[in-house]
N, C-alpha and C positions, 0 to 999 in steps of 0.2 A: 476883192475883199469880202464881198457879200458871199461868194462861193466858199471861201475858206472858213467864215464863220459858220454857214450851214454844215460844211464838213466836220467841224470840230464839235458841233452840237450832236450830229448824227453819230460821231465816234464816242462822244460821252454817253449818250442814251444806249448805244450798243454795248459799251463796257458795263454800265449799270445793269442792263439786262442779263448780260452774261454772268456777272457776279451773283445776281438774284437766282438765276437758274442753277449755277454751280452749288450755291448754298442750299437751295431747295433740294437738289438731288443728294447732296451729302447727308441732309437730315433724313431724307426718306430711306437712304441706305442705311443709316445708323438705325433707324426705327425697325427695319427689317431685320438687321443683325440682332437687335435686342429681343425682338419677337421670336427669332429662332433660337436663341440662348434660353429664353423662358420655357419654351416648348421642350427643349432638350432637357432642361433642369427637371420640369415636371415628369418626363419619362423616365428619369432616374429616381427621383424622390419617392414617388408614389409606390412603386414596387418594393423599395427598402423599407419604407414606413410600414407597408403590409406584412413584410417579413419579420420586423421587429414586433409587430402586434402578434403575429402568429407564435413567435418564440416565446413572448411573454404570456399570453393566454394558454398556450399549451405546455408550459414550463419546459421548454426544449433548451436545456443549458448548454448543450454542445453546439446546437444550431446558432444560438446568440454568440457564443464565443467566436465561432467562424467568421462572423461579420466584422470583428475587430481587426485593426491592421497588425501585421506580424509584430511590430515594436511593441504594441500594447499587450499582446498575447505573451510576449516573453516576461511580462510582470508576474511575479509568483503570487501576488495578492489578487489577481483577476478572478480565479475560481472561486474564492471566498466572497468577493464583491458580487459575483453573478449569483451565488447561492442566497446572499442577503437580499437582492433584487427579486428573486423568485419568491422568497418568503413574503416579502413586502406586497407584491402583486398578487392577490389573491383572486382566483378565478375558477368557478366550476363551470360556467357556460358563458362563452363570448357572445356578446349581443350586437354591438355595433361600434363604429368609430368615426371620427371626423378627421380626415387626412388633408393637411395642407400641401399643395404641390409646389409652392414656391418658399424660398427661405432666405435668410441673410447669408452673407458669405462673401467670397471673392474668387477672382480668377486671374491668372497670368496667362497672356497670350503671346507667343513668339512665331513670327513667320505664318500667322494665321492658324497655328495649332495650339491648343490649350495644353500648357505645361504644368500648371498647378490649379486645383480647383477644390475649394473648401466651402461646405455649406453646414448651416445649423437649422435644420428643419424642426417643426413641431408638430405633434399630433395633439390638438386641442382637447379631445377626450377620447378614451377607450372605455366604452360601457360594458361592464361584465356583471354576472350574477353569481353570488356566494351563497352556498347552502347555509341555511340558519342553523345555529347550534342552540337557539332559544326554544322554550316550550311551545311559542305559538307556531312554530314550524314555517313561518314566512321567510322566504329567501331574501337576502338583502342585495341591492343593486348598488354597485360602487362605480365611480368615475375617476379614471386615472389621466393625468395629462403627462405626455412623454416628449421629451426634447433630446435631440442627439447631435453630435459633432461628427462629420463624415468628410473625410478627405477622399474625393472621388477620383481625382488625378494627381500624381506627383512623379513627373517624367524624371526628375533628378534622383528621387529615392522611392522606388515603388514599394518598399517595405512599409511606407507610411501611409499606403492607400487602404482605406477601410475605416470602420468607426473608431473614433478616438475616446468618446465617452457617450453615456446614456444617463439622463435624469428622469425618474419617475416620480410623480406627485400625486398623492390621494386628494383629490379636490375636496374642498370645504373643509379639510382636517389640518392643513399646514404640515403635512407629513411628507418628507422626500428621501429618496435614495438615489445616490449619485455614484456611478461605477466608471472605471476608466481612469482617464488622466484629467487633471485640472486645466482644461483647454486643449489646444492642438500642440503636440510635440513637434519640435523643430529638429531635434537630432537625439542621438542616443544619451547624451548628457541630461536631457530633460527628463527622460524616463529613469534615469539612475536617480536624479534628485527626487522624484516623486515617489519612487518605490523604495528608496534607501538601499537598493542593491545594485550590483553591477550588471551591465547589460553585455 
């Protein structure tokens, strides 16, 4: 009887230790996965943010348009929206920017492969210099905040991959310009509703 009791206790301790080890291993594995996803996200967001800044500060209309997904580029109003954005973001000299490498968003993963990946990054400020039209001749410095919606991956419909919208805000002035769609498109009907035209 004494031997049975010792065996039961040893088995209980062994099971408890095994469960703790399994839970610890799973949490460490999940932490490694999250770290890897954050690193991959930063590797994608930083260059996209830099390209958006370049297009805005150099007024590269065609370059900016190419960043949008095919579905948004089909919208007849996009060229006019881009023109409005370029007029809004005044820049004679690009000075600096603060780029955030992480963003809100979401992913769908099937069999270890990302099938849908959407992010909403922000560029807290883009600092530019604008030539003065005043008599004192002093140039003005402006700060713009930029946010954008980007579908990095869509295995089901690759025509949805790319930017869906950009919002630029002139800081301290409460002036904003929004181009693209109102959120992320799910299908062609969404674009048709937003543009009022057939896709």
